[in-house]
C-alpha positions as CSV (number, residue, x, y, z in Angstrom):
1,M,123.2,2.2,-8.9
2,A,121.4,0.0,-6.2
3,E,118.3,-2.0,-6.6
4,Y,115.5,-2.8,-4.1
5,V,116.2,-6.0,-2.2
6,A,113.0,-7.6,-0.9
7,G,113.2,-8.6,2.8
8,E,116.2,-6.4,3.5
9,D,115.3,-2.8,2.5
10,V,112.8,-1.4,4.9
11,C,112.7,2.1,3.4
12,V,113.8,3.9,0.2
13,R,116.6,5.7,2.0
14,A,118.4,2.3,2.6
15,I,118.6,1.8,-1.2
16,F,120.0,5.3,-1.8
17,E,122.6,4.8,1.0
18,R,123.7,1.6,-0.7
19,A,124.0,3.3,-4.0
20,D,126.0,6.1,-2.4
21,Q,128.4,3.5,-0.9
22,I,128.8,1.8,-4.3
23,M,129.5,5.2,-5.9
24,Y,132.1,6.0,-3.2
25,Q,133.9,2.6,-3.8
26,K,133.9,3.3,-7.5
27,K,135.4,6.8,-6.9
28,M,138.2,5.3,-4.8
29,L,139.0,2.8,-7.5
30,L,139.1,5.5,-10.2
31,K,141.2,7.7,-7.9
32,S,143.7,4.9,-7.4
33,L,144.0,4.6,-11.2
34,G,144.9,8.3,-11.4
35,A,141.5,9.8,-12.3
36,Q,140.7,13.3,-11.3
37,T,137.9,13.6,-8.7
38,R,136.2,16.6,-7.1
39,G,138.3,16.0,-4.0
40,N,141.4,16.8,-6.1
41,E,140.0,20.0,-7.6
42,P,141.5,23.2,-6.0
43,N,138.4,25.2,-6.3
44,E,135.9,22.7,-4.9
45,S,132.7,24.4,-4.1
46,A,131.8,24.8,-0.4
47,Y,128.2,24.1,-1.5
48,D,128.7,20.6,-2.8
49,L,126.2,18.4,-1.1
50,D,125.9,14.7,-0.7
51,F,122.7,12.7,-0.7
52,D,122.1,13.1,3.1
53,D,122.5,16.9,2.8
54,I,120.0,17.1,-0.1
55,A,117.5,14.9,1.7
56,A,117.8,17.0,4.9
57,L,117.2,20.2,3.0
58,S,114.4,19.0,0.7
59,M,112.2,17.0,3.1
60,K,110.4,18.2,6.2
61,R,110.4,15.8,9.1
62,H,107.1,14.7,10.5
63,L,105.9,15.4,14.0
64,L,103.0,13.8,15.7
65,I,101.2,16.0,18.2
66,A,99.1,14.0,20.7
67,D,96.7,16.1,22.8
68,D,93.0,15.6,23.6
69,V,92.4,19.4,23.6
70,A,91.9,20.5,20.0
71,T,93.0,24.1,20.8
72,N,96.3,22.9,22.1
73,R,96.9,20.8,19.1
74,E,96.1,23.6,16.7
75,I,98.1,26.2,18.5
76,L,101.2,24.0,18.6
77,G,100.8,22.8,15.1
78,A,100.4,26.3,13.7
79,L,103.7,27.3,15.5
80,L,105.6,24.4,14.0
81,E,104.1,23.9,10.6
82,D,106.6,26.1,8.8
83,D,109.4,23.7,9.8
84,Y,107.6,20.3,10.0
85,E,104.9,18.2,8.5
86,I,102.3,17.9,11.4
87,L,100.2,14.9,12.2
88,Y,97.6,14.9,15.0
89,A,96.1,12.4,17.5
90,S,93.4,13.2,20.1
91,D,93.8,10.3,22.5
92,G,96.2,7.6,23.5
93,T,94.7,4.8,21.4
94,Q,94.8,7.0,18.3
95,T,98.4,8.0,19.1
96,L,99.5,4.4,19.0
97,E,97.6,3.8,15.8
98,M,99.2,6.8,14.1
99,L,102.7,5.8,15.4
100,R,102.3,2.3,13.9
101,R,100.9,3.6,10.6
102,Y,103.6,6.3,10.1
103,K,106.4,4.7,12.1
104,D,108.9,5.2,9.3
105,Q,108.0,8.9,8.8
106,I,107.5,10.3,12.3
107,A,110.7,12.0,13.6
108,L,109.3,12.9,17.0
109,L,106.2,12.6,19.2
110,L,104.9,15.5,21.3
111,L,102.9,13.7,23.9
112,D,100.3,15.1,26.4
113,L,100.1,13.0,29.5
114,Y,96.4,13.3,30.4
115,M,94.3,11.9,27.5
116,P,91.2,9.6,27.4
117,N,91.2,5.9,26.5
118,M,95.0,5.6,27.2
119,T,97.1,8.1,29.1
120,G,100.4,9.5,27.7
121,R,102.3,7.5,30.3
122,E,100.6,4.3,29.1
123,V,101.5,5.2,25.5
124,L,105.2,5.6,26.6
125,A,105.1,2.3,28.3
126,E,103.7,0.6,25.3
127,M,106.3,2.2,23.0
128,Q,109.1,0.8,25.2
129,V,108.1,-2.8,24.5
130,D,107.3,-2.4,20.8
131,E,110.3,-3.0,18.5
132,D,108.9,-0.7,15.8
133,L,108.2,2.3,18.1
134,M,110.9,2.3,20.8
135,S,113.3,4.3,18.7
136,I,110.9,7.2,18.1
137,P,111.9,10.1,20.4
138,V,109.2,11.5,22.7
139,I,108.9,14.9,24.3
140,V,106.2,15.0,27.1
141,V,104.1,18.2,27.1
142,T,102.0,18.7,30.3
143,V,101.0,21.2,33.0
144,D,102.2,18.8,35.7
145,A,105.9,19.6,36.3
146,D,106.0,17.0,39.1
147,V,106.0,14.1,36.7
148,E,109.0,15.2,34.7
149,L,111.4,12.8,36.3
150,D,109.0,9.9,36.0
151,C,108.5,10.5,32.3
152,L,112.2,10.7,31.7
153,Q,112.7,7.4,33.6
154,I,110.2,5.5,31.5
155,G,111.5,6.7,28.1
156,A,110.7,10.3,27.3
157,M,113.7,12.2,25.8
158,D,112.7,15.7,27.1
159,F,109.9,17.6,28.8
160,I,108.1,20.8,27.8
161,P,105.8,22.5,30.4
162,K,102.4,24.1,29.7
163,P,101.8,26.9,29.1
164,Y,104.4,26.7,26.3
165,P,107.6,28.6,26.8
166,D,108.9,30.8,24.0
167,I,108.4,29.0,20.7
168,E,112.1,29.3,19.8
169,I,112.8,27.3,23.0
170,V,110.3,24.7,21.9
171,K,111.8,24.5,18.4
172,A,115.3,24.2,19.8
173,R,114.3,21.3,22.1
174,I,112.5,19.5,19.3
175,S,115.5,20.0,16.9
176,Q,118.0,18.8,19.5
177,C,115.9,15.6,20.3
178,I,115.6,14.7,16.6
179,E,119.3,15.3,16.0
180,L,120.2,13.1,19.1
181,S,117.9,10.4,18.0
182,E,119.2,10.4,14.4
183,N,122.8,10.2,15.6
184,R,121.8,7.4,17.9
185,D,120.2,5.5,15.0
186,L,123.3,6.1,12.9
187,I,125.5,4.5,15.6
188,R,122.9,1.7,15.9
189,R,123.2,0.9,12.2
190,T,127.0,0.5,12.5
191,Q,126.7,-1.7,15.5
192,R,123.8,-3.9,14.6
193,D,122.7,-6.5,12.1
194,R,120.4,-5.0,9.5
195,L,118.0,-7.9,9.3
196,T,117.5,-8.6,13.1
197,G,118.5,-5.5,14.9
198,L,120.9,-7.4,17.1
199,Y,124.5,-6.5,17.7
200,N,126.9,-7.6,15.0
201,I,129.8,-9.9,16.2
202,E,132.4,-7.1,16.4
203,Y,130.4,-4.9,18.8
204,F,129.0,-8.0,20.6
205,I,132.5,-9.0,21.6
206,R,133.2,-5.5,22.9
207,Y,130.0,-5.5,25.0
208,V,130.8,-9.0,26.4
209,D,134.1,-7.7,27.5
210,R,132.5,-4.7,29.1
211,F,129.9,-7.0,30.8
212,D,132.8,-9.0,32.3
213,Q,134.5,-5.8,33.6
214,T,131.2,-4.6,35.1
215,Y,130.3,-7.8,36.8
216,E,133.7,-9.2,37.8
217,G,132.3,-11.7,40.3
218,A,129.6,-13.1,38.0
219,A,129.7,-16.5,36.3
220,P,127.8,-15.8,33.1
221,D,126.9,-18.4,30.4
222,A,127.7,-18.4,26.7
223,V,124.8,-19.6,24.5
224,V,124.6,-20.5,20.8
225,C,121.3,-20.9,18.9
226,D,120.9,-22.0,15.3
227,V,118.4,-23.4,13.0
228,V,118.6,-27.1,12.2
229,Q,119.3,-27.5,8.5
230,F,118.6,-23.9,7.6
231,H,119.7,-24.3,4.0
232,E,116.9,-26.8,3.5
233,V,114.4,-24.4,5.0
234,N,115.6,-21.8,2.5
235,D,115.5,-24.2,-0.4
236,R,112.0,-25.5,0.5
237,Y,110.2,-22.4,1.5
238,G,112.3,-19.6,-0.1
239,R,114.6,-16.8,1.1
240,Q,111.7,-14.5,2.1
241,F,110.4,-17.2,4.5
242,G,114.0,-17.8,5.8
243,D,114.4,-14.1,6.5
244,L,111.1,-14.1,8.4
245,V,112.4,-16.9,10.6
246,L,115.7,-15.1,11.2
247,R,113.9,-11.9,12.1
248,S,111.6,-13.7,14.5
249,I,114.5,-15.4,16.2
250,G,116.5,-12.2,16.4
251,M,113.6,-10.3,18.0
252,S,113.0,-13.1,20.5
253,I,116.7,-13.2,21.3
254,G,116.6,-9.4,21.9
255,R,113.6,-9.7,24.2
256,L,115.1,-12.6,26.1
257,A,118.4,-10.7,26.6
258,R,116.6,-7.6,27.9
259,R,114.5,-9.8,30.3
260,I,117.4,-11.7,31.9
261,G,120.0,-9.0,31.6
262,G,122.1,-10.4,28.8
263,I,123.4,-9.4,25.4
264,G,122.3,-10.8,22.1
265,C,124.0,-11.1,18.7
266,R,123.5,-12.5,15.2
267,K,126.9,-13.8,14.3
268,E,126.3,-14.9,10.7
269,G,123.6,-16.7,8.7
270,D,121.4,-18.6,11.1
271,T,123.8,-18.4,14.1
272,F,122.8,-16.4,17.2
273,L,124.8,-15.7,20.3
274,L,123.6,-14.9,23.8
275,Y,125.8,-13.9,26.8
276,C,123.8,-13.8,30.0
277,P,123.8,-14.3,33.8
278,H,123.5,-18.0,34.7
279,Q,119.9,-19.4,34.4
280,D,118.9,-22.5,36.4
281,D,116.6,-24.2,33.8
282,Y,117.6,-23.7,30.2
283,E,115.4,-26.5,28.9
284,Q,112.3,-24.7,30.2
285,L,113.6,-21.3,29.2
286,F,114.3,-22.3,25.6
287,A,111.0,-24.2,25.3
288,R,109.2,-20.9,26.1
289,F,111.6,-19.2,23.7
290,V,110.7,-21.5,20.8
291,D,106.9,-21.1,21.5
292,E,107.4,-17.3,21.2
293,V,109.5,-17.6,18.0
294,F,107.0,-19.9,16.3
295,V,103.8,-18.3,17.5
296,E,103.0,-17.4,13.8
297,K,101.4,-20.3,11.9
298,E,103.6,-19.5,8.9
299,T,106.7,-20.8,10.8
300,A,105.2,-23.3,13.3
301,G,106.2,-26.9,12.4
302,K,108.5,-26.0,9.6
303,V,111.7,-25.0,11.6
304,S,113.6,-26.5,14.5
305,L,116.1,-24.8,16.8
306,R,119.0,-26.1,18.8
307,F,121.0,-24.5,21.6
308,G,124.4,-25.0,23.0
309,V,125.3,-23.7,26.5
310,F,128.7,-23.2,28.0
311,V,128.0,-22.7,31.7
312,D,130.4,-20.4,33.7
313,A,131.9,-19.4,30.4
314,R,134.6,-17.2,32.0
315,L,136.5,-20.4,32.7
316,E,137.7,-19.9,29.1
317,A,139.6,-16.6,28.9
318,D,139.2,-16.0,25.2
319,I,135.7,-14.5,24.6
320,E,135.3,-15.9,21.0
321,E,136.5,-19.3,22.2
322,R,133.6,-19.4,24.7
323,F,131.1,-19.4,21.9
324,V,133.1,-22.0,19.9
325,C,132.6,-24.2,23.0
326,A,128.9,-23.5,23.1
327,R,128.7,-24.2,19.4
328,I,130.3,-27.6,20.0
329,A,127.6,-28.3,22.5
330,A,124.9,-27.4,20.0
331,D,126.5,-29.5,17.2
332,S,126.5,-32.5,19.5
333,L,122.7,-32.6,19.0
334,E,122.7,-34.2,15.6
335,D,118.9,-34.3,15.7
336,N,116.2,-33.3,18.2
337,S,115.9,-36.8,19.6
338,N,118.4,-35.8,22.3
339,G,116.5,-32.7,23.1
340,M,117.3,-29.2,21.9
341,V,119.8,-28.0,24.5
342,G,123.3,-29.3,24.7
343,F,125.8,-28.4,27.4
344,Y,129.6,-28.1,27.0
345,Q,131.8,-29.8,29.5
346,Y,134.8,-27.7,30.1
347,Q,138.0,-29.7,30.3
348,G,140.5,-26.9,31.0
349,R,143.7,-26.1,29.1
């Protein structure tokens, strides 16, 4: 059995997945003690299903069809309604409204490019900068075959021309895109911190190593960010507020990493890591970062951040040690009277 955890569980499925994991652990314990499990039975049914199988069979996925021509929406919806629950939008603005309202249910967006108020291309661009929408797969549906490459480059997963090809081809492309997206999300959940969406420390170290291999001549910096006296923040304002702060920092770290070509991570608790190409003015960069994190009045004035920077971090061969050095620089700022950015002076070995 698993119970709902406020601030951590974003959907019912997460609770069932946790319950399933607990059940598996219990099964392994019983098996180690000599208990008989279904895995030991010689005549185990080929039709035994786990929770994921049952969910996949019992629930239709939701599709959003966005097209300003009502006939097009109705024709495509009628062809797909036996396999999917269909939602509709008639222009770009309504498309974004529907995506945000049903972001946890929509498995795929079928998007027409030429719509009033906001074009399909503008919708795609908006989705790429929205943390809640960027993972929803999109198939562009249009008469203009010349824009296929452009749409794929700005985030579309596939392209279906008008007039529609055989419906079985359309269904196959939809099914494949959904499956690829779900597999990608599964991989993402194993690589990333649940609360913030950043890489966990294990995968972060792997990607830092890959970064070094890709940019052999670069001199990247290792950065540590943490919340000053975070345990006091939790005690005073509650865990829900603390989680809000951590999510906000995590989202801002992710945006900053994408903007400057770096990699972000939540290591543990209130500690965040950033590995990035060298920046000339960290004081100014992190001042803007803090303004972005605390733009909401609920957090402004209640929380302070500090940063430690190890410039040219590849002077230290061991990747994890680079961030230990950056952490030393952050810890050297006992309070904010000395500023919020400390720099590590490498002494060599």
